[in-house]
N, C-alpha and C positions, 0 to 999 in steps of 0.2 A: 642425601642432599644433607650437606654439613649446616647444622644449626648454627647460630650465634647467638649467645643467653650472655647481655649484660645486665651487671648488678653493680650501678653506679654511683657514688654519693650526689647527692646536692644538697650543698649548703646553703641554706637561705638564713637569713638575720632574724627574720620575726621569731621569738623566743627561744633565737639560739636552737631550734630543733634541726636535725639532721633528715631531710627526705631521701629517700632512694627510686628509683624509676626503674623496674624491669621491663626489659622490650626484647621481644621474639622475633628474629628475621635472618635474614641471608644476604649477603652483597653478591652484586651480580658475578664479580671478577674472584669469588670466590670457588666457584664450580669450575674446574678444570675442561677445556675442549678435546684435550688428548684420551681420554677416558672411553674405553669401549662405549660402541654407541648403545650398547646394551644397557650399559650401565648410566646411560646421562639422562632417565626419566625415572629414577627414585620417588617411589609416592611423596607427594606434596600437599598431600589431603587428609582432611580429619577421617579418621576411621571411624567405624558404627557407633563402637563404645564411646570415642572421642565427641563424637556429633552430641550422643546423648549425654555427655557431660558437659556441654556446653552451657556456661552462663553468660548472660550479658553483664551482671556487675558482679564479680568475684572477690569474696572474704569472708572473714567471719567475724562474729558479732561485729556487725553493721544493720546501719540502717538507711535503707533506700526511700529517702522522701517522696522522690517524683521520676516517673520515668516516659518521656513524649518523644511522640515521632509525628513529624508534619511533613507533609509532601503536597507541593502546590506543582499541579501539572496542568500546563498552558499549552494548547496546539501539541500535545505527545512529548512535550519534554517534560520532565517531571525533576525539580530542585527538593533534595530529603534532607531533612535536619531531623538527629536523634539528641535530645537531651535528657541528663540524669544529675540528680543531686543526690548524694550520697554521705553519710554521714560516719565515721569510725565511733560505733560505741562503746568499744572494748577499753580493758583498762591497760592496754597495751599497744605498742606502735606495731603495725602491720601493712601488708602489700593490700593494696583494693583494686583488683582491675576491672577497665573497660572493654568491654567487647562487643563490636558489630559486626553483624554478615551482612556482606552487600550485594549485589548482582555484579557478576564478571565484568559486566560490559559498561557498570558506572566508573564513573571518574570522582575519585574522592577531590572535593576543592576545599577545604578546610579544616581544620579543628584546633579549640581552645578548650585551655582548662584553666579553672579556677580554684586554687589550694590555697586556702585560708587567705584570701584575697591579693596573694600572688597571681596575675594574670597570665598563662601560656599563649601566645595568637602564633597562628599557622600562616606562614605564605610559600607558595610553592615558585621551587628554583631549579636553573639547570642542576643536573643529576651532580655536576663536578663542580660547580659552584657552593651546593648544599654540602657536599663532603668535606669541603675545603673549611667551611665554618664549621662542621661538626669536628673535623681534627682538631681546629683549635680549640673547641670546646674541650675534648677529651684531654688536649695537652695542659689545659689549666686543671683538669681534673673534675671539670664540671660534667653534668648529665648530658648522655647523648645516646644514641641508639637507633634502630630500624625499627618500626611498627606494621608489621604484616604478617600475612599468614594466608594458605588456601582450605579450601573446602568445597569440593566437587562444583557446584553453578554458583558455587557464591564465594566471596574473598572475603576472608575475616581480617578487620583492624583492631588490632589488639594492643594494650598497654596499661601497664601497673605503675600504680604510686604508692611507695610506703610512707606514710603517715603517722604520725603520734596521734594518741589516745584524744578524741573530742574533737578530731579533724572533720572540716566541712570540704567536700570537694564535688565541684561542677565540672560535668564533661558536656563538651557540643560536637556533632559530627556534620560536616554536610558533603553529600556528591548530589551527581547530575548524572541523567542517562535519560536516552530519547527510547520513547515507548517503538515497540514494533510490532506492528500488526502480523499475527500467526491466525490461520484460518477463522478470519472474519472478525478478530477483537484484538485489542492491546489488553495488555495483561501487566498490573503492576503488584509487585511481590515485596511484602517487608518482613523479617525474620525477627520472630518474638519469641524468646525465649529467656525472661528476667531471672529464672531461677528462685526467684521468692515472691512473698506477696508484696505489693508494692501500694501505698496510701493513694498517692495520686500517679494512677498509670492511663494513659489516654493516646490513643492514636488519631489523627483527622488528617483525611485527604481528601485534599479541594481539586475539581477538575474545572476547566474553562474551555471550552471548545468555542471559537468564534460562529462556527456554521450549524453547531448545536451540538445535543449527544442523544442518539437515538435507542442508546442501551446502555445500562451498568447494572451490575449485580457483585456480591460478594459471596461467592464459592463458599460451601461449607468446610473450609479447611481447616478449622482452630478445634472443630465438635460441635455436637448438640448444644454443650453446654450453655454455649456466647452467640449462639443464634439471634437471640432474643436483645442482645447487647449490642449488635451493631445496627445503628441506626442509617438510614439513606435518604436523604431529601434531596430532589432534583428540580430544575427548571429547564427551559428550553436549551438552555446553552452553559448553564454550571448544573454542578453534583459536589454534594458535601457528603463523604463518609467517616461515622466516627463510631469509634471503639472503645468503651469508657465503663468498664466493669468497675465496682466498688470492691472494696475488700473481701468481702463474704464470698460475691461472684465467683472472687479468683481464683478461691480455695479448690483443690481438688476434692474434698466432702466437708460435709457440715464442719466437720469438727478437725479437719487437715490446718497443718500449719504451713504446707508446699503448694506452691502455684499450679495450675492446671493450662496456663497460658502457657504451651509449647509448639510450636509452629510456624506456619507461613500465613500472614494477613492478606488475602490476595484481593484485586480489586480488578473486574474485566469491565471494558468500556468498548464501544463505537461512535462513530460520529455520524451525523447527518448529511449525504452527500447529492448534490441538487443534479447532479448529473456524472458521467464518465469523464468528462473532460479534467478533472479533478481538481484541488483548491490552492490557489496562488495567493500566500499570504505575505504582507508587508510590512516590516516593524522595525524601527530603531536602525535605519538604513541598511537594513538588509532581507531577503526575500526567503520564504521557505513555499516549494512547488510541491504539493501531495498529489499523488497519480493514483488512484485505487478503484478503477473500473472495474462493474459486475454484468451480467445478464449479457454477457457475449459465450459462444460457443465454444466450448475447448479444442486446441489444438490435438490432432492426434500424436500418440507420444510412440517411441520408438526405444524401448529400453532394453539394455544387457546387465543383467543382474550378475553380479561379480562376488559370489561369495566364499571366504574364507573355510574351506574345514581342515585343516590343519589340527593335531593332537590338541592343541592349548584349546581348542572349542568345545571340547569334551562337556558332556552333561550339562548343566544351565543353561551355557552361551548358547550350545547349538540348540537346547530344545526350544529357547526362546526365538530362536533366528527362524527356526521351522514355523511355529507357530505364527508369527509373523509375515512370513512368505507366505502360508495358505491364505490370511486374510489380504495381504494386498494382491496376492495373483488374482483372487476374485473380482477385485475391483476393475479389473483390465475391459476396457470399452472393446467391442469387436472391431472399431478402423486402428486400434494399438497393434503394435508389433512389438515379438518380447522374445528373448532368448535367455537359458540360463548357462553360467559358469561355475562351478565349481572347482576351487585348488588347494591343494597341500603341496608337497614337493613334485607332484602330477597335476597338468591341466585338464579338465575333462567339461565338455559341452552337451547340455541336455539336446539340444539340436544345435547342427553348424549353422544354422539358417535364420535369421528372424521370421517369426510365424505369426500370424495373426492370433486376435486376444479370443477365438474361439471357445466356444464351451468343452469341446472335445479337447482342444491343446492344453486348457488350464486343467482340465481335470489330469490329464498326463503329466504335467509339471508338478501339479502336488505331489502325485505317487513319487516323481523322481526325488525330490527334496525329502519328504517323508522317509526313504530309505538311505539315506547318506548317512556315513558312520566317520566320523574323523578321527585322522590318524596322521601323521607325517611332520613333516616342515612345512616351510611357507613359501612359495612362491610367487610373488607378488607381480614380476614384471611380466614373465610369459603372461598370467592371465589378463592383465591388463592388455596386453598387444594384442593377445586373441580377441578380446571385448572390441576394440578399435577396427581389429582387419574385420571384425561380421558387419560393423556400422558401414564400414566403408564398401564392402560389396556388395551392401543391400543398396546404397547410395546410388552405386555404379551401375547396377542392374535395373535401377530405376524402381525398386520395390516400395519405394517409401516417399509419400506425400512430400514433395518440394515444401511446405508450408508447415511441415511436422517438427516435433522438439524431437532429438535424437540424444540420448543422455546413456551413462555407463552409472551403475550405482554399485560401490564397492563397501563390503562389510564383510570388517576385518579385527581383529584383537591381539595383534603382534607385529612385530618387524620381520622384514625376509631374512629368511635362513637357508634358502635355497636358490641355485642360478645367481640372477644378479641381487647384489644383497646393498651393494653402493645406494643411498637414498638419492644422492645428488643424482647420479647417472640414470635411475629410475623415473627420475623426474623428467631429465632432459629426453628420455626415451619417448615418453608419453607426450610431451610436447611436441615433439617432432613430428609423431604419426596422427595425432589429434587436429580433425580438421575444425573452421573455424565454427560449423553448424552442429556442433558434438560437443557435450557438458559431461564433465564428469563428479559426480557428487562421493564424497567419503564418510562412511560411519565408521570411527571408533569405538569397539566395544573394551570396556576396562580400561585400566592404567598400564597396562604392560605394552600399549601401543605407542607410537611417537605421531601423537596427535599433531605437533608441529609440521610434521613431512604431510599429514591426511591434507592438512590445511593449505598447504602451500599447493600441493598436487591439483587440489580442488579449483582454488582459486586461479591459478594460471590457468587452469581449462575450462574457464566460465559455470564454474559450481560451489558447492558451499561445503562444510565440513560439519560434523555435529558427534558429539560424543554421548555414547551410549551406555549407562552404568549398568554394570552386570550384575541386576538385582532382580526382584521377583517381578518388576513390572518393565523388563527391558525390550519385551515384544509390544507394549505397548508404545516405548519410546521408538521402536522403528516405525510401529502404523503412525504413529503421528507425524514422523519426521515425512516418510511416504506423501499421508495428506498434504503437507504442504507444498509437493512438488508434483502432485498427481494431477492437476489442472491445471496447463500453462494457456492462458488464454491470448497472450500478445507474444510477438517477437522482434526484435529489431526496433526496440524504443529509444528516440532520441526525444529532448528535452532542451529546445533553444529558444530564443530571446531576438527582439529587433536590435540591430546593430547599436553600439554604446550604450546600451541601456544598463546592461551589469557587467560586472567582473569576478574576478575570484569563484568562480563557479566550481561546485562540486561534481562528483560523476553524474554527466546527463545522459550517458548510452548505456543501454544495459540490453542484455542479450535476450532476456527472458521475463517477462511477468505472471505470475500465479495468482488463480484465483485467491481470495481471502488476505493476500500480503498489501504491501504499498511500497510504491517507489517514493522517494524524498530526494529532491533536489535544491541547494540552499547554496547563497551566492551575497555577494553585497551588490546593491542599487546605485548606478549612477546618478549624480545630481541631472535634473531634468526638466524643463517648462511642464512636459505632462504631469497628470496627477495619478497616473494609472502605468501598472507594469503589465505587459502581456507575453504570454509565454504561446508555444505553440509544440505540441506533443505528438510527433508522428510515430507508426507503429503499424504492424503488420499482424493483422488478425486471421481467423480461417476465412480462406475464399475473398478477403476484402482487405483493404490499405483505407489507413486512417489516419486522419488529421484533428486534433482536437484544440481549440484556442481557449485561453483563461486570462481573464484580468484580476489586476491586485489594485486596490487603490493603498495610495501610499500613507493616508492620515489617517482614514477611518478605522484601523486596527489599533493604532496608539490612544486615541482617543477613547474607544472603546476601553481599553485596557487601564488607562486612568483611573476608569470609574471602579474598578472592579478590586475589591477589598484583599483577597487571597490568591491572583494570579501572579505570574512571575514576569513582569514586566521585561526582562532584557532575553526574552527566550529566544528571538530570531538568532540574535547575535551568537549568544550560547549555543546554540545547535548548529550554527554555520560551523563555530569553531569544532564543537563536537566530531559531525561528520567528518571534515576537513582533517582532522587530529587522527580518526580511526583508519580515514582510507590511506593516508600516509602510513600509519604502520604498517598495513597491509602491503604496501607498494613497496615498502623498506624490504621488507621478509623476502621479497622477490625482485630485488634491484641486482642486475647483472653485474656491476663493478662495483670497487670500494669507493669510488668518486662520488659514482651516484647515491650510494646509502649514505658517503657522509654529507651530502647536502638535503637529503632527505632528512637527516637525522637535526641539521640544524633549522629545516623548517618546522621539524615537530617541537622542538623543544622551545622556539620563539614564539609559537601559537600557544605553547602548552603554559607557557609562562606569564602572557600577555591574559588569559582566560583562566590561570589558576586550575590547571587540572593535574593530577597527577597520574603520569604515563610511568611506562617502564625507561623513560629518558629523562624524567624529571624527577623530585622528588619534595616534601612537604616537612620546611624547614619551621618548629616550634620554638618559640622564643621566648622568654619572660621579655617582660616590658624593658627590663636595663639591658635584655639580650646578653646577659651573662649565664644564661642556662639556657640548653638547647636540646630539642628532640629532631629526630629524622625519621619521617614518614615515606616511604617510597613504593612505587608500585612493585608485586610480585613478578618473578618469573616464574609462569607455570610450568615444571620443569617438563607435561606432557605438552605446554601448549605452545612452546618455544620465547624467547625474550619478547620479540615484538612483534610477532604476528598477530591479524586480525582478520574476522570473520566476513565472508563476503557480503557484501551490504547490499540492502535497498529490497528485501524482500526477494531476492530472485539471483539467480546466476548472474553475473555481468562480464565483461571485458573490458573494465572501465580504465584501467590505469594507462590507457593510450588516450593523449590530448584529443579533445574531438572539437570540433568549430561548435560556438554556442551562438550563433548569428543564423537565424530562422531564413531557410529558403523554401520557397515552394516546391514538392515533390511534383513530380513531368507530368502524373497523372492527371494534374489539375489541370484546367484550361484558364486561359486569361482571355478575355473578351478585346482586351489592348495591351500593350507593355506599359506596365506601371514603371514610372521612376523610381529610381532607388528608394527613396522618402518613402515611397507606399509600398514598395515590395516587402519591405521587413516587415508590413502589416499584415501578413498575408495573402494569398491571391484572391481575386475576384470573382464570385458567382456570375452566371449569365445574367445577363441584365433583359430583361422581359420589356419589350417594347410597350410603348406608352398604351395603345389601345389593344387590349386583349379578349378574348372571350371569358366570361367567368361567373361563378355561381357564389353569393356569400350572402350573410342573415338569413332569412327565414324562407327557403331559399330562394332569392332573387337570380334569375338566370339574367345576363346581358350578353348577348349576340353580337359581335361585331360584323358589318359586311363592308371591306375594305373597298370594293367595284363602286359600292350606292352610296361609301361613308356615311353609313347609318348605324345605328346600334339599335336592336330590337330586344325590347325586355318583355319577360315571361315570369310566373310562379309557378312550382309546383305544389299543390295542397296534397300531398302524401300523407301518410300517418307514422308515426314512431316506428321504429325497427326496419322498415323497406327499406332494400337497397337499391338505388335507382344507377343504370349504367349512363356513364357521361360520355365514354368511348371505347368502340370497339374496334378494335382494326386487327381481323384473323389474317390479314396479310404479312403484318411486320408481328404480329403474335404480342399487341398489346390491348391492355384493358384499363380503363381507369372507372371505380364505383365509387360511388358514396351512401354510407348508411345514414338514416334520419335519427335524430334524437327529439325528443319534444321538450317544450318547458315544464318547469317544474308545476303547474297550476295553469288553467285556460284565463285566457285577460279576454274580457267583453264576450264570453261565451265561445271562443275560439281558443284551440291549442295549438300554440306555434310549432314549427318543426324547422331545424337547423340538419344541418351535418355536423355528425359527432365523430365519424371516422371516413377517412380515404382510404381508399387501396389502390396501389399502382402495381399493377402484376406484367412481367415482361416475361413470356412463354420462353421464348429461344434460351435465356438465359436462367429459366427456373426461379427468377428471383420475385420476391414479392416484399411491397413496402406498404407497411399498415400505419396510417397517421391516427393517431386518436388524440385527443385534446389531453391524456396524459402522458404520452410517449409516443416513442416511433420505433417500431419493431420491424427486423427485415429478414426473411428467412429464405433460403432457397431449397429449401423440403428436407435436408439434412441438417442444417445449422441453424441456429435462430441467435440473434444478435438485439439486442433491445438499450436504446436512448431516451434518455429524458429530456422535455423540455430546456432544462437548466443547462443544457451542451449545447456547447458553439463547437461543429466539428464540420470535417469532409470526410466524405467516404468513397471507397469507389470499390466495385467489385464487377467483374469482366467490363459488359456495355456499359454498367448503371453506373452513375455517379451522382452522390445524394451531399447538399450543402445545409447543415442545422443551424441557424441562426438562433443565440437564445431567448428562448421565451417571444419567438417572433414568426418564423417562417423555415420553411421546409423546401428547397429547390431539388427538384429531381430531372436527371438530364437524362436520355438513352440514346446509344450511340452518337450523341453530337447533335442529334437533330430532330430529337423530341424534347419537348420542357412541359412540365407541371409545376406549379410553385403551390404549396398551402399554407394559409395564413391562418395562425392561432388568434382568437380572440376570447380572451378571461373576462370575465364579469366578477363582480363583487359576491364574495361568498355568502352572504346572508341575501342578497337578492331574492325577494320570496317566489319569483317568476323566471328569471332569465336562466340559462345556462351557458357552459362555457360552449365554444361551439367553432366550426372550420370553414374558411374560406377557400375556392380553389379559381386559378388565373392560370387561363392556357392561350399559348400565342395561336394566330392564325397560321403563322409559318410554321406549324408543324410538319413533319415527312412524314404521311402517312400514306398507305397503298388507296388504292382505287377501290377498295372494300369497305373501306372506314365508316364507322356507323355510330349512333349513339345521342343521346340531346345534347350535346355539345357535337362529337366527330362529324354528323352528317351535315354540317354548316362548312366544312372543309369544302365541300362544293358549293359554292356561294347559290343561293336559288337567286331568279330576277324577281326585284321585288317594286312596285311603284306606289306612291302614297300618292292621293288624291282626295279632292272634296272637303279640304279641311275646313273645319267651322268652330266655332264656338262650343263646348260643351257644359254638361250640367255644374260642372267645377268652374267657375270663370278663367281658374290660373291654368286650368289643364284643357287645350284643345283637343278634338277630336278632328278624326280624318277616315278614309275609306284605303284599304291595305289590298292590292294585287299579290299574292304570292301563291306558289305551286296551286294556280288553278283553282284558289280559292280570293274568296272575298271577306275581307274582316274588317268590323270596326275598331280603330285602334286610337287608344287613348294618348295625348302626350303629357310626359312626365319623366321622372329623373330617379334613378337609383346610385348607388354607392360606390366607389373604387375606394378599397381600404389599406391599398399599399403603401401609400404616402403619409397616410393620417389614420391611424387604427381607432383612434375613438369618434371623430368626425368622419371620414372618408371626404373622399372627392365625387364632387356631382356629375352623374353622366348624363344629358339628357338621351332620352330614348321614345321608340313607339312601342306601347306595352299592350300584349296581347291579352286577352281576357281567357279564362275557363282553361286554367294551366296550358297555354300556349297551343291549344286546338287549332287546327288550320296552319297554323307555321312551322310546327314539328312534323313528321310523318306518323300518322297513326295517334293514337290516345297515348297519355302520359304510362297510363297502367301497362303498355307494352314495353316500357322500359325498365319495370321492375327484374330483377333477379336475384337466384336464390341464395348466392352466396359472393363475398365479397370478392372474390378472383374468379367471377362466372361472367363468361362471353355473352353478349347479346345475341338471342337466337335470331335468323333472319326474319327481318319484318313480310 
């Protein structure tokens, strides 16, 4: 790469002194596109020696009065400010440098500089506009230049100002970035390398997450010396991390004059999630939907590892790759399928077919990997063709689960040298043969590889790319990448909204969701009479389909942000712009025509200027107040990264560049009781509505049996012990069982310990599906896969003949084969209640279609017994009449009373008048209530 070094005079009137700026950088057009493709990608990063020599403030005989970094993270969006105040303490004029390393994914938003009272202020402009102004400044002999450089994961902002002795300079740089969730945490990194002792050195990180912070930690990345200097204070929603070592604490040793602060200051945190439905935040006319479900069983994987074993991989690269592959293969599950292709000028397959991840196959694959000896050229095209053919063949032969995730993981350290070597042709070849259900992930080792190509080929095929640095921890980098994609939980994810409620929505369709990551969708909110926005997220999990519903209040978050001293109030607007620009940059790199590329370029520039982002297509023009002096800072073109490419976005691979309808439509498996008008249909489909009269068990526990023919309700209590499991419905003919487990109150009341249903289980044997509803969560299993949902979720779930609807903090409805329905109602009590506990009620309609073999405390009444009530008279309680009931050959003394149906009013309930059977239903139920106690939640009742 050709460097541009400018040493230009800036004539300032103050004290008639001459200041000079030295700026390091490169114009995009300085690099010829006609060079050999192997020459396009020369190093643009700092070497290890340069990295070690890096200093935030550079100069001889200077005094750094202060160096302060402040990050404000609000809802995963960070605004970071770096400030430094410096004095030229020497007797001569000299250059003073201000260097800041920022994450590559961040956008610089401003840079200001105060030189002896003369203030330079930055503003982002289209690159052509900025360059014209830059050229005008140069023509007048004024200061101008480009401020930028590269360094591995970080981008280095560099500038120098040449000042006379005694000068005071204040630097201030701003940048913004979105936190990406990986392996269950968000990680915020700040590069600290002052290079000298600083009297006022301070780092502040403020985190505000409206739903709460579940964990926050600061890994020991700066060394043991500073562990006690990092203070973390946190509440439910906020955290403040401060690092403020004094001069003595900064020293390398007690008598040293050098600073021991040299490294990356890292903050890791995660947020509290109410449930799998995600979090919908609305602020400042914009919305952000976060989606990071957990407690779902992973989807099976089909992986073809394609490993470069050309001569350039010899030595450390191959050793680290082998070490990583040994660990990766060990992680394979028995229902995963895999194979290995290694290539140089030839292509070899460990196995021509995908094989199950059994211990025998894994051991054999490890031996194969261990024996690889790198040599020869690089035939990437043929290797990828063979990998796709292997997946296609397995799919055509029905060897892989249709719900599984099929992926190719390519590991390479160089450009193709054998076979097809044109990168564009290879890209087209792979695109042509890849199926929609396949994904390609690219790992580029070192800096001899065309990373732009690897990224484009991955993005175009629903994957993502990552650079692996060829050093001592390359194996760990490979393992970490695999960990991110090793546990896919969902496929075919779509986030949609009611009609005419949102606009300008970012990518809302994702091919996969991986455990520990997060999908983010943002957009603008249209004016509405409603105070809430609703989103619907549909996806496919292992053996089941799900629809999650989430709501966000229009004003609640803005009200809360206004109260926060250190929050970033414009986060939603900036996050929407950030995501949109990133996705447009990715789309631009894949644009099929020049016209399409120009249109995308215009959109990027317009958004970047409006939101003040320095991108590959915009520049930061830094001007003095009178606009006579100008500096230019633009975003670098990483020669291994391409000018304008962007990483796959949103915590997983995607095919997001095609426009997708954002209006919600109920999936075909959701059954509607009636045809909803359009205004209601966009709000989501209705669940099955239970009839007004049902059989139910609620409170402690009160049974109400409705007898339709007699138009009569009969009640009884069951006085059993905590822990006992009572069978409510057993139908061996259809394979259905419904059981409830009792839980006791916290203490006895008036000498009696009340019991309630704390768990309800519905087991459908033909599909092997079991749903267990507790007061904390709802879990579903089919014997092999387990899925869990919290009561903070509104969702619809379908697996085979079983459909489940969860309404947030309210109830769960279960439908089996469209003819059997069960509803479980959640009752929450005051947490500090000294007696009561959370409990469940169960509601079962009379029109459920059972077989003649049905039984159980409720099931037996599907065959309605003949009941007659006579001899009604006053009882001991004048408000409760007594009578004689004839039923099942028994004569019973019954009392007129009432129990509660809590479906419409969970606090007070609706009174249902009924005849009460004493002694735990004796004489009304078959046998004794103890006959209905079963050993397990999924146990069928034995024949009475």
